[in-house]
PASENU-623213 format. One record per residue (C-alpha): residue number from 1; x, y, z. Coordinates in pm, 1 decimal. Example, Ala and Ser with C-alpha at 12.3 -4.5 7.8 and 13.67 -1.06 7.14 Angstrom:
residues 2
 pos        x        y        z
   1   1230.0   -450.0    780.0
   2   1367.0   -106.0    714.0
***
This chain:
residues 346
 pos        x        y        z
   1 -20158.5    423.3 -21007.9
   2 -20040.4    706.0 -20808.5
   3 -20259.1   1031.8 -20783.8
   4 -19988.9   1263.9 -20969.7
   5 -19952.7    991.9 -21266.4
   6 -20344.5    979.0 -21293.4
   7 -20358.7   1375.1 -21313.0
   8 -20106.6   1339.0 -21620.1
   9 -20309.8   1076.0 -21788.0
  10 -20624.9   1266.4 -21786.0
  11 -20451.7   1601.1 -21933.4
  12 -20304.1   1399.3 -22209.2
  13 -20647.5   1277.2 -22284.2
  14 -20786.9   1620.4 -22287.2
  15 -20506.7   1776.6 -22536.4
  16 -20483.2   1493.5 -22786.0
  17 -20633.0   1613.0 -23116.1
  18 -20925.3   1439.0 -23301.3
  19 -20981.9   1157.9 -23393.4
  20 -20749.8   1023.2 -23117.6
  21 -20841.0    971.5 -22750.2
  22 -20675.7    756.8 -22487.3
  23 -20793.7    447.6 -22378.2
  24 -20825.1    431.5 -22001.6
  25 -20641.9    163.4 -21830.1
  26 -20465.6     37.4 -22135.7
  27 -20202.2    280.9 -22156.7
  28 -19836.3    296.1 -22053.2
  29 -19835.9    -60.9 -21911.3
  30 -19495.0   -157.5 -21779.6
  31 -19318.7   -417.8 -22011.9
  32 -19320.6   -772.9 -21870.7
  33 -19055.1  -1032.4 -21997.5
  34 -19256.4  -1335.9 -22089.3
  35 -19003.2  -1554.6 -22247.1
  36 -18679.8  -1562.3 -22462.1
  37 -18592.6  -1624.3 -22835.5
  38 -18344.8  -1893.1 -22927.7
  39 -18131.9  -1785.6 -23222.2
  40 -18238.8  -1797.5 -23598.9
  41 -17940.9  -1692.0 -23788.4
  42 -18011.7  -1345.8 -23947.6
  43 -18353.2  -1322.8 -23796.9
  44 -18303.5  -1298.3 -23396.7
  45 -18023.6  -1335.2 -23154.6
  46 -18030.1  -1597.4 -22867.3
  47 -18172.2  -1477.7 -22552.8
  48 -18360.9  -1175.6 -22691.4
  49 -18655.9  -1063.3 -22455.4
  50 -19024.6  -1136.3 -22553.5
  51 -19211.3   -864.2 -22381.2
  52 -19580.5   -812.6 -22321.1
  53 -19632.5   -461.0 -22355.8
  54 -20016.1   -418.9 -22374.4
  55 -20306.4   -664.4 -22237.4
  56 -20673.6   -618.2 -22138.5
  57 -20816.8   -571.5 -22468.4
  58 -21136.0   -728.7 -22612.8
  59 -20936.8   -917.0 -22862.6
  60 -20625.4   -749.6 -23024.6
  61 -20551.3   -844.0 -23410.1
  62 -20364.0   -726.7 -23689.9
  63 -20088.3   -471.1 -23592.3
  64 -19947.8   -291.0 -23872.8
  65 -19647.7    -43.8 -23884.9
  66 -19712.3    298.9 -24019.8
  67 -19430.1    499.1 -24231.6
  68 -19428.3    745.7 -23937.6
  69 -19315.4    465.1 -23685.9
  70 -19656.2    444.8 -23537.2
  71 -19849.1     98.0 -23489.6
  72 -20202.2     72.5 -23572.3
  73 -20390.2   -248.9 -23460.8
  74 -20753.2   -352.4 -23438.6
  75 -20977.1   -462.4 -23125.5
  76 -21245.9   -648.6 -23298.1
  77 -21466.3   -740.0 -22965.9
  78 -21487.5   -379.3 -22907.6
  79 -21505.5   -261.9 -23289.7
  80 -21235.3    -19.4 -23243.5
  81 -20927.3     49.2 -23409.6
  82 -20614.4    221.5 -23205.5
  83 -20298.2    354.5 -23294.4
  84 -19962.2    305.3 -23055.0
  85 -19669.2    526.4 -23026.4
  86 -19406.8    280.0 -23038.2
  87 -19147.0    477.6 -22817.8
  88 -19370.6    506.2 -22526.6
  89 -19632.7    244.0 -22606.6
  90 -19906.3    511.1 -22556.2
  91 -20198.5    415.5 -22697.8
  92 -20499.9    609.6 -22855.3
  93 -20825.7    521.8 -23038.9
  94 -20791.6    582.8 -23412.8
  95 -21161.2    463.0 -23523.6
  96 -21437.6    444.0 -23254.5
  97 -21638.7    211.3 -23460.5
  98 -21477.3    -32.6 -23705.5
  99 -21768.0   -258.9 -23790.8
 100 -21563.9   -524.5 -23592.0
 101 -21261.1   -492.9 -23814.4
 102 -21001.5   -774.6 -23790.1
 103 -20721.5   -738.4 -24070.9
 104 -20612.3   -383.2 -24148.5
 105 -20377.0   -261.3 -24457.9
 106 -20274.6     63.5 -24598.7
 107 -20275.9    159.6 -24957.3
 108 -20027.4    390.1 -25142.4
 109 -20284.5    673.8 -25068.3
 110 -20225.5    648.8 -24716.4
 111 -20588.2    493.6 -24634.5
 112 -20634.0    227.0 -24423.4
 113 -20852.0    -60.0 -24562.4
 114 -21016.3   -313.7 -24315.9
 115 -21171.8   -672.3 -24330.7
 116 -21503.1   -585.7 -24141.1
 117 -21685.3   -906.9 -24001.2
 118 -21990.7   -777.8 -23821.0
 119 -22246.7   -998.8 -23908.5
 120 -22494.3   -804.2 -24134.3
 121 -22261.2   -567.9 -24274.9
 122 -21947.5   -793.4 -24379.6
 123 -21735.5   -608.5 -24619.6
 124 -21386.2   -485.4 -24728.1
 125 -21388.4   -112.4 -24673.0
 126 -21178.4    224.0 -24650.7
 127 -21210.2    288.2 -24290.7
 128 -20963.6    586.1 -24250.2
 129 -20898.1    885.9 -24253.8
 130 -21231.0   1031.0 -24171.4
 131 -21434.0   1125.6 -24475.8
 132 -21267.0    883.8 -24733.2
 133 -21479.8    581.5 -24579.2
 134 -21605.7    367.9 -24859.6
 135 -21752.9     11.1 -24917.1
 136 -21487.2   -158.8 -25178.6
 137 -21671.5   -501.5 -25157.4
 138 -21968.7   -640.8 -24972.2
 139 -22110.4   -927.8 -25178.5
 140 -22006.4  -1212.8 -25428.4
 141 -22247.9  -1327.7 -25694.2
 142 -22524.1  -1159.5 -25502.2
 143 -22449.4  -1327.4 -25167.0
 144 -22293.0  -1111.7 -24859.5
 145 -21944.1  -1238.5 -24734.3
 146 -21942.1  -1478.7 -24440.4
 147 -21648.9  -1313.6 -24218.8
 148 -21380.6  -1137.5 -24377.2
 149 -21082.3  -1184.5 -24162.3
 150 -20736.7  -1073.4 -24343.0
 151 -20630.0   -858.9 -24640.7
 152 -20298.1   -702.6 -24816.5
 153 -20331.9   -427.1 -25068.6
 154 -20082.4   -438.5 -25353.7
 155 -19894.9   -137.6 -25480.3
 156 -20147.8   -105.3 -25794.6
 157 -20433.0    -91.2 -25561.5
 158 -20578.0   -452.9 -25582.7
 159 -20672.1   -612.4 -25283.1
 160 -20648.6   -994.6 -25177.9
 161 -20832.9  -1101.9 -24858.2
 162 -20936.4  -1399.6 -24698.1
 163 -21298.7  -1509.1 -24571.3
 164 -21253.1  -1822.8 -24343.1
 165 -21624.1  -1877.7 -24259.2
 166 -21734.0  -1951.8 -23929.4
 167 -21586.2  -2185.2 -23655.6
 168 -21838.8  -2375.4 -23461.1
 169 -21786.0  -2134.2 -23160.5
 170 -21870.3  -1844.0 -23388.9
 171 -22164.2  -2031.8 -23516.1
 172 -22295.4  -2055.3 -23168.1
 173 -22247.5  -1702.4 -23092.3
 174 -22449.1  -1575.5 -23362.7
 175 -22727.1  -1828.3 -23334.0
 176 -22751.7  -1684.5 -22976.5
 177 -22753.2  -1313.3 -23121.2
 178 -23033.9  -1396.9 -23352.0
 179 -23263.6  -1556.2 -23081.6
 180 -23171.8  -1917.4 -23155.4
 181 -23260.4  -1900.1 -23528.4
 182 -23050.4  -2121.6 -23767.7
 183 -22805.6  -1929.6 -23980.0
 184 -22898.2  -1883.3 -24361.0
 185 -22657.3  -2074.4 -24570.7
 186 -22311.4  -1883.4 -24607.0
 187 -22047.1  -1841.0 -24872.6
 188 -21789.4  -2127.8 -24796.1
 189 -21443.2  -2033.1 -24676.2
 190 -21239.3  -1895.2 -24969.9
 191 -20964.5  -1610.1 -25064.9
 192 -21054.2  -1338.2 -25296.9
 193 -20914.0  -1045.7 -25508.9
 194 -21069.7   -708.9 -25575.3
 195 -20925.1   -554.6 -25880.7
 196 -20880.5   -164.7 -25861.4
 197 -21216.4    -36.5 -25898.6
 198 -21366.1   -370.4 -25981.4
 199 -21573.7   -646.8 -25853.4
 200 -21435.4   -944.1 -25642.7
 201 -21313.2  -1243.6 -25799.8
 202 -21284.1  -1563.1 -25604.5
 203 -20933.6  -1726.5 -25633.9
 204 -20935.1  -1987.9 -25398.4
 205 -21189.5  -2244.0 -25226.2
 206 -21028.4  -2541.8 -25176.9
 207 -20884.2  -2469.6 -24797.7
 208 -21034.0  -2551.8 -24478.5
 209 -20994.0  -2213.2 -24314.7
 210 -20796.5  -1954.6 -24519.7
 211 -20661.7  -1717.6 -24276.0
 212 -20360.9  -1488.2 -24285.3
 213 -20243.0  -1327.3 -24618.3
 214 -19929.3  -1185.4 -24757.3
 215 -19731.0  -1056.0 -25051.3
 216 -19386.0  -1121.7 -25119.9
 217 -19143.0   -842.6 -25117.2
 218 -19159.6   -791.7 -25504.3
 219 -19528.8   -863.5 -25490.6
 220 -19495.7  -1157.1 -25746.5
 221 -19617.9  -1410.3 -25500.6
 222 -19943.6  -1466.4 -25275.7
 223 -19906.6  -1640.2 -24944.2
 224 -20206.0  -1768.5 -24749.5
 225 -20214.5  -1984.8 -24424.6
 226 -20488.9  -2230.2 -24341.5
 227 -20570.4  -2260.5 -23969.0
 228 -20670.6  -2613.1 -24029.3
 229 -20372.7  -2695.9 -24265.9
 230 -19983.3  -2767.6 -24220.9
 231 -19905.1  -2573.5 -24562.2
 232 -19862.2  -2219.3 -24644.7
 233 -19995.0  -2200.2 -24991.0
 234 -19838.8  -1964.2 -25265.3
 235 -19932.5  -1874.3 -25599.4
 236 -19768.9  -1677.7 -25880.2
 237 -19943.8  -1339.2 -25930.8
 238 -20015.8  -1261.6 -26295.2
 239 -20020.1   -929.6 -26464.6
 240 -20393.3   -882.8 -26417.0
 241 -20366.8   -973.3 -26041.9
 242 -20498.5  -1285.9 -26079.3
 243 -20311.7  -1590.2 -25966.2
 244 -20175.7  -1934.0 -26099.4
 245 -19930.2  -2244.0 -26014.0
 246 -20082.5  -2310.1 -25679.8
 247 -19828.6  -2484.7 -25452.8
 248 -19753.6  -2579.2 -25117.7
 249 -19480.6  -2312.5 -25021.2
 250 -19371.1  -2413.0 -24663.1
 251 -19469.3  -2649.9 -24380.3
 252 -19604.9  -2520.6 -24058.5
 253 -19482.7  -2722.9 -23724.8
 254 -19680.7  -2570.4 -23470.9
 255 -20003.8  -2704.1 -23340.5
 256 -20301.3  -2571.6 -23136.3
 257 -20461.6  -2756.9 -22840.0
 258 -20805.6  -2565.3 -22934.8
 259 -21054.0  -2698.4 -23158.6
 260 -21240.4  -2503.7 -23370.7
 261 -21455.1  -2810.0 -23499.7
 262 -21340.1  -2777.6 -23845.3
 263 -21086.2  -3092.1 -23839.6
 264 -20768.9  -3082.8 -24041.0
 265 -20435.7  -3046.2 -23901.3
 266 -20478.6  -2768.4 -23642.4
 267 -20171.1  -2559.1 -23678.6
 268 -20373.2  -2230.5 -23643.6
 269 -20174.9  -2092.3 -23901.2
 270 -20288.4  -1696.9 -23904.5
 271 -20142.5  -1354.9 -23951.0
 272 -19823.9  -1306.1 -24171.8
 273 -19532.1  -1051.0 -24221.3
 274 -19243.0  -1039.2 -24456.6
 275 -18899.7   -910.9 -24402.5
 276 -18650.5   -723.9 -24623.8
 277 -18491.4  -1072.6 -24718.0
 278 -18842.1  -1208.3 -24819.6
 279 -18859.5  -1438.3 -24537.0
 280 -19227.0  -1525.0 -24410.3
 281 -19327.0  -1481.1 -24057.7
 282 -19631.9  -1694.7 -23966.3
 283 -19794.2  -1692.2 -23636.5
 284 -19902.9  -2037.9 -23542.5
 285 -20014.4  -2256.6 -23222.0
 286 -19628.0  -2237.9 -23136.1
 287 -19547.3  -1873.3 -23192.5
 288 -19402.3  -1724.4 -23487.0
 289 -19256.7  -1952.7 -23734.5
 290 -19020.5  -1824.3 -23995.8
 291 -18993.7  -1942.8 -24334.7
 292 -18695.8  -1867.5 -24566.1
 293 -18778.5  -1733.3 -24930.1
 294 -18767.8  -2095.8 -25037.8
 295 -19016.4  -2214.9 -24783.3
 296 -18778.9  -2354.8 -24560.8
 297 -18905.5  -2375.4 -24176.0
 298 -18590.1  -2208.8 -24027.2
 299 -18689.0  -2169.8 -23654.3
 300 -18980.0  -2056.9 -23437.2
 301 -18973.8  -1730.6 -23213.8
 302 -19164.5  -1901.9 -22911.7
 303 -19413.4  -1609.9 -22853.6
 304 -19724.4  -1751.8 -22607.1
 305 -20057.3  -1577.1 -22634.1
 306 -20179.4  -1721.7 -22389.7
 307 -20471.6  -1812.8 -22296.4
 308 -20506.8  -1857.8 -22676.6
 309 -20280.2  -1866.5 -22978.2
 310 -20130.8  -1585.7 -23132.3
 311 -20293.1  -1407.3 -23409.3
 312 -20097.0  -1174.6 -23627.0
 313 -19755.5  -1016.7 -23658.9
 314 -19600.1   -688.8 -23801.6
 315 -19262.1   -520.9 -23824.1
 316 -19286.9   -172.0 -23659.9
 317 -19116.5    146.7 -23511.6
 318 -18896.5    365.9 -23697.0
 319 -18623.0    110.9 -23782.8
 320 -18854.3   -167.2 -23867.1
 321 -18668.3   -420.8 -23662.3
 322 -18914.4   -463.0 -23375.9
 323 -19167.3   -763.3 -23430.2
 324 -19500.1   -715.8 -23289.6
 325 -19704.0  -1015.8 -23222.3
 326 -20090.3   -997.7 -23138.7
 327 -20344.6  -1234.0 -22966.9
 328 -20557.8  -1306.2 -22701.9
 329 -20603.5   -927.3 -22592.6
 330 -20245.1   -864.4 -22574.0
 331 -19956.1   -740.9 -22786.7
 332 -19587.0   -838.4 -22756.1
 333 -19258.9   -751.2 -22899.5
 334 -18925.0   -880.8 -22967.7
 335 -18621.4   -682.3 -23123.4
 336 -18462.3   -878.3 -23412.1
 337 -18156.9   -880.1 -23628.2
 338 -18380.8   -870.0 -23938.4
 339 -18561.9   -571.1 -24090.7
 340 -18911.4   -539.3 -24200.2
 341 -18975.2   -367.8 -24531.5
 342 -18934.2      2.0 -24521.2
 343 -19181.7    111.2 -24787.4
 344 -19480.9    -97.7 -24685.7
 345 -19705.9   -108.5 -24339.4
 346 -19759.6   -472.0 -24365.8
***
């Protein structure tokens, strides 16, 4: 970095209003073209550039596009949330202590709600703005959640979230953290629903590793991906927020070369987004797979979040025509023909 530019960065950091602060060394990185898309009619044009715009984070998960055009994303390994100005890619710290938040969503009141996975304080909670912090759920049947991962809030305030449990590697990390002691038994992998102001209800417990979660455009259908399964699962949402009519919605074709020790079919299906035509975008070992509103797999945007797999995806920017893809400490983007939902952050 040239001296004159370095001075500019320091001054910017000083004048940014609380609670934001510039992330040193991770701002205004020059975009790098890392691939191109093939055409998916109505979704993306052939030759559209796939750009890496940020890198070097200690994990980078669950971008969401706020109504003001900015992007919020989590950095689980550093236990922070960040905000990015999409016109400049300038990044600032939004929440300095996120309790290892992974998934983030925004409710109709503008509050950010996150899936918090720090062992010993696992929970679903309001995390921003300052002064609004609250624990919405941290136990089921008297037992703490294992590792909440992703979530989506409905217009009425009901929250759906996944708790995929621990992979073999995550278990090893915790055993080491606790001095080699075996872990106490955990709640099994599951999907939960928190009614507005109520206690969590378990609505699914038959997936190997439920991971990404999303609502259809009209919020009448719930979708969940299974990192170790080949299908996105769908349910109809009832008037009370609970679900019925479980079914295989669409097949995922991508496969991962990594092994989380859980068996099954390693699609590594993860975070999801929905566009204005009710198409579903799912991160997998192949990149971002696109399913039609009828569940037909219509193509893949080949984003490679090396050296691992892509973790989450969102529409962002003022026009909601930029697709942001997160994974392995980096953030990527590709301009689309399709458009995200203007009235929803996720």
